[in-house]
C-alpha positions as CSV (number, residue, x, y, z in Angstrom):
1,M,74.4,67.9,130.4
2,T,76.4,69.3,133.2
3,R,77.7,72.9,133.1
4,R,81.2,71.7,132.6
5,T,80.2,69.5,129.6
6,Q,78.3,72.4,128.1
7,R,81.4,74.7,128.4
8,L,83.6,72.0,126.8
9,A,81.0,71.5,124.0
10,G,81.0,75.2,123.4
11,R,84.8,75.4,123.2
12,I,84.9,72.5,120.8
13,A,82.2,74.1,118.6
14,T,84.1,77.4,118.5
15,T,87.4,75.7,117.7
16,L,85.7,73.7,114.8
17,V,84.2,76.9,113.4
18,A,87.5,78.7,113.6
19,L,89.3,75.8,111.9
20,A,86.7,75.7,109.1
21,L,87.0,79.4,108.5
22,A,90.8,79.2,108.5
23,G,90.7,77.3,105.2
24,C,88.4,79.9,103.5
25,E,89.8,82.4,101.1
26,W,88.8,85.9,102.2
27,A,90.8,87.9,99.6
28,P,89.9,86.7,96.1
29,L,91.8,87.9,93.1
30,T,89.8,90.3,90.9
31,R,89.7,90.1,87.1
32,E,91.9,93.2,87.0
33,G,94.3,91.7,89.6
34,E,94.7,88.6,87.4
35,G,96.7,90.7,84.9
36,V,99.2,91.6,87.6
37,T,102.3,89.5,88.2
38,L,103.8,88.8,91.6
39,A,107.6,89.0,90.9
40,R,111.0,89.1,92.6
41,P,113.2,92.2,92.8
42,E,115.6,91.0,90.0
43,H,112.6,90.8,87.6
44,V,111.8,94.5,87.8
45,Q,115.1,96.2,87.0
46,N,113.8,97.8,83.8
47,C,110.4,98.6,85.1
48,R,108.8,101.9,86.2
49,R,108.1,102.1,90.0
50,L,104.6,103.4,90.7
51,G,104.4,103.3,94.4
52,E,103.6,101.0,97.3
53,A,100.7,99.0,98.5
54,T,100.0,97.5,101.9
55,A,97.9,94.3,102.1
56,K,96.4,93.1,105.4
57,V,94.4,90.0,106.2
58,K,93.5,88.1,109.4
59,S,96.4,85.9,110.5
60,E,94.4,84.3,113.3
61,V,90.8,83.3,113.7
62,G,89.5,82.8,117.2
63,G,93.1,82.7,118.6
64,I,94.1,80.0,116.1
65,A,96.7,80.8,113.5
66,R,95.6,80.5,109.9
67,D,97.7,78.6,107.4
68,P,100.7,80.8,106.5
69,A,100.5,79.7,102.8
70,T,96.9,80.8,102.7
71,V,97.7,84.1,104.4
72,A,100.6,84.7,101.9
73,E,98.3,83.9,98.9
74,E,95.7,86.3,100.1
75,L,98.2,89.1,100.8
76,G,99.5,88.6,97.2
77,N,96.0,88.7,95.8
78,L,95.2,92.0,97.6
79,A,98.5,93.5,96.4
80,R,97.8,92.4,92.9
81,N,94.3,93.9,93.1
82,A,95.7,97.2,94.4
83,A,98.4,97.3,91.8
84,A,95.8,97.0,89.0
85,G,94.0,100.0,90.5
86,M,97.3,102.0,90.4
87,G,98.0,101.1,86.8
88,G,100.6,98.6,87.7
89,D,101.2,95.2,86.2
90,T,103.8,93.8,88.6
91,V,104.2,93.7,92.4
92,V,107.2,92.7,94.5
93,P,107.0,92.0,98.2
94,S,109.0,94.6,100.2
95,G,109.4,92.3,103.1
96,Q,107.9,89.3,104.9
97,P,104.3,89.2,106.2
98,V,104.0,90.3,109.9
99,W,100.7,89.5,111.7
100,G,98.9,89.3,108.4
101,E,100.3,92.5,106.9
102,Q,102.8,92.9,104.1
103,R,104.1,95.8,102.0
104,F,104.6,95.5,98.2
105,T,106.2,97.8,95.6
106,V,104.1,98.3,92.5
107,Y,105.7,98.5,89.0
108,R,104.7,99.0,85.4
109,C,106.8,96.7,83.3
110,R,104.9,96.1,80.2
111,Q,104.9,98.7,77.4
112,G,101.7,100.2,76.1
113,R,99.8,100.4,79.4
């Protein structure tokens, strides 16, 4: 193999690994987080605001952008997990994701918690 071919093969291998990893879920939902709802602002009008949570995941791997839907799902999972730790049962995005980071407002909507 020539040096040029070796470099090309290395780049291809790196790209394939990055693409494979881009499909992996890195922020699974915990058992506690499963009890938290991801809602819209109009759904929390009668809820108690508990605070804010910021979620952050990788938006790129090896310089290659990850699937925006996967990134959004992982951000939601992290926010739901954080809300459960705060005693919340509902989260509402406070804005759009930017470079794999998004803020959420945490609420308690259900009675008896």
